[in-house]
N, C-alpha and C positions, 0 to 999 in steps of 0.2 A: 750815435750808434753805428758799431761797426758791421759789416756784412754778415758774421757769423750771428749776431743778435737780431739782426732784422730777419734772418733765415728762421731763427727760433721763434719769433713772435708771429711769422707767418704761418708756421706749422701749427701754433697754439690756436690760431684764428681757423685754420681748417680743420683741426680736431673738434673745437668748439662748433663749428659748423655741421660737422659730421656727427655730432653728438645730438644736436638739435634735430637734425634729419632722421636720425634713429629713432629718437622719442616720438615724434609725429607718426613716425613708421607705425611704432608698436601701438600708439593711442589709435591709429586709423584702422588696424588690423583688430584690435579687440572692440571697437565700436563697430566693426562690421560682423565679427562672431556673436555681438549681442542683438545687432538687427536680424541676424540669419537665425540665431536660436531663439530669440525671444526672452520671456520671462522664463521662471522656474517653478515646477510644482515639486509638492512632497509625495513621495514614496516610502514603503517601509522596506526595510532591508534587515534579514535575519542577523543576529550575533552569536549563533550557535546553530551547529548541524541540529537537524530534526528528522527523525525516523518517520516511516510512512505511518499514517493514522495517529499520530500523537498529536497531544493538545499544544497549540500555539498561543502564548500569553503575551502581554504587553511588555513584560520583563525580558521577552526574548528579540524583540524588535527595536529598531532606532530609525528615526527619520532620515532621508537622504534626498538631496535636491537633484531633480531631474530636468533638464531643458523640457520645456514645454512644447517644443516641436516633437519632441520623441515621446512624450507622456501620453498614453491612451488611456482614457479613463475606463474603458471596457476591459482593458488587460492588467493595469498597475491596481495596487491598492494602497490607499493613503489613510483607512481607518479599518481596523479589523472587523468592526461592527458593519462594515458595509456589505461583508458575505454573509452574514446570519439573517436568516430570514425571520428569526423570533428574538425578542430581548431575551439574555439570560442565556441564550445557547453558548456552547465552546466551540471556538474554532479549532478544527483539526488539519494536518497536512494528508494531502491525497496521494502523495508520495514522498520519497526521500528528498529533501531540500539541503543544500550545502550552505554553511555558514556564508554570508556575504551575498547571497541571493536576493535579488529584488522580488518581493512577493508579487505573484500574479493570481489572478482569480481562478485560474485552472489549477493552482497549487494549495488553495485553501478550500474547505468546505465545512458546513456545519456539522458538528458531531451528532450521530442519531440520537433521537429521543424516545425514550419508552412511552408505549402508549398503556393506557390502564389495564392492570391485570397481567401484564408481560414482564419477564425475569432476564436479566442479562446474565450469560454463562459462559465461561472460557474452560475449554477443556485441551489437554495436550494431545497433539496427534503426530505421529511417526512424520517427518517431514519427507522422507523419500516415497514412502508406499502410500502415505496418507494424503500429501498435498501435491507434492512434486512440481511447485512452481506453476500450476495452472489453475489453481483456485486462488481468486482473489476476493476482495470488498464486493460485497452484492452477489456473488455468485449463488447459485442454486445448488444444494447437494442432498445426496442420500447420505445416511450414516449408517454404516454396517458396523457389527460387534461379533467377533467370535467367542463363543464358549467352549471351554474345553470338558471333555467328560469327566463327570466326578465319581464314574464305577457304575453309578445308577441310571443315568440318563445319557444320551448321545451326545457327541460333541456337535455343536451346532452353530451355523453363521447366521446372524439374523439382521434384518433392516429395521435398526431402533427407532429412526425418524425418517420421514419422506418429505422431499421437496421443501427444506427450510433454507434461511438466505443466511448467509455469513455476513456478520456484521463487521469484523476485524480480523485481519491476519497480524500476527504478532512477528517478533524477531526469533529467527532459528536459536534454539541453544540445544541443550545436551542433556540427557538423565542417563542413570545407571540402574540397571534391573538387579533382581535378585541374585543373578548368576554373575554380576560383575560386568556385564557387556554394555558399552556406551553407545547409545543411538542419539540420532539428531532428532528433535521434537520440535514442534512450533505450537504456540497458543493460538487456538481459534476460537473466536467468540461469536455466540449467536443469540438472538432474541427470540425467546420461546414463551410458550404458555405455562403455568405452574405444573401441569401435569406432563408434558413432554420436557420439560427442566428435569423432573423427577425421572423420567426414564433414561435422559442421557447421564445423569448422575450415575445412576444403577450401572449402567453398560460401562462407564469409565473406571467405577471402582473394582466391579467384579468380571469384567470380560479379558480375554488375553490380548486382543488387541483393539483397536478401533481404525476404521477407514472411512474416507469422504469417498463418496461417487459425484463426480461433476455432473450435472444434467445440462442437456443441451439448451440452447436460448431458444430453441422452438418449442420447447415442450417438454415435460416429463415423460408422456407416454403413459404405458400400461407398466407399472412398477414390478410385476410379476409377484410370485410369491415372497412372504413375508419372512420366511425361514426355510434354511437348508440343512439337514442333519445328516449325521454317518449312516444312518438307517436309510435315509434317502438315496445314498451314494451307492449303497450296497443294492438297494433294489434295482437301480439305475443298471448296474453292473450285471445282475441278473437277467433282466430283460434285455440286454445287449447280447449276452451269451445265448439266451433262447433264440433271439433274432437270427444270430449267426449259425446255430445248430438248423433251424427250420430253413434257413436259405442253403446249407449244405445239402439237406436232405433233398430239397427240391432240386439241386443240380444233378445229384445222383439218380433220382427219378428221371 
C-alpha cells in the first residue's frame, strides 16, 4: 500500500469516527429534549378562521400534539365538550380566532340557551350611531326608536325597551335605504319575552331609525320619560323663551 492509499484509508477512518460521534451527539440531544419535554398531550387546533360568537364544530378542529411540559389543562382544550356545562349545548367562539390557533378555554363558551317562554330575535342597527364598537355580548342596553310625523301625530323618539341584554353582535354589513344611500349595519340579537319581541319587531318595521343606549355596569338608574315628541320640544322652547323674558324684565326693574 503506497502512502497515498494509506492517507485515503486514514481519512476514511477519521470520517467514520466523526460520523459515529455526530450520530451519538444527535441521539444524546434528542434524548435530552425528550427528558426535558416529557410526554405529549393532545390539544385542538382550528382549521379555519372563526368570527366572534360563531359556532365551533368538530369538523372545524384537528388534534395537535403539545409537549406535556407546556400543556396546561386549565388553558388548552382537548375536547369541545369540556367547555360545555350541559350536554347538547353548542360551543361558540368568544372572539375572532384565526386558523391554526390552539383552542383555549377563554376562546370558547357555551352558546346561550333560551329559557321557557323566551324568544331570540335579531335586528339590524346602524353600526355607527347604534353600536359604535362599545356594545358587546352581554351588554345591557335601552333600545330607542324615532317615529316621523304622519301629518296627524307628532314626530317622537320612544324608548321601546329598557335594560335588555345583548345576546350576540354579528359582523358589520351594509344596507341601502329607499333613497339609495348605503349605511353600515350590524345584526344585534336579543333574548326577549313574547311581548317585548313584538314591540321590537314593530319598532324595527315602522320606525325611522333604531339606536342602542349602553347602560352603565353600575346600574340603569332612572330611565326617565318613555317618549319625547315634537310638541314637547315646542313646549320646552316656549318655557325657555318665557324664562328669558322674565329674566330680562327682572334686570330692567
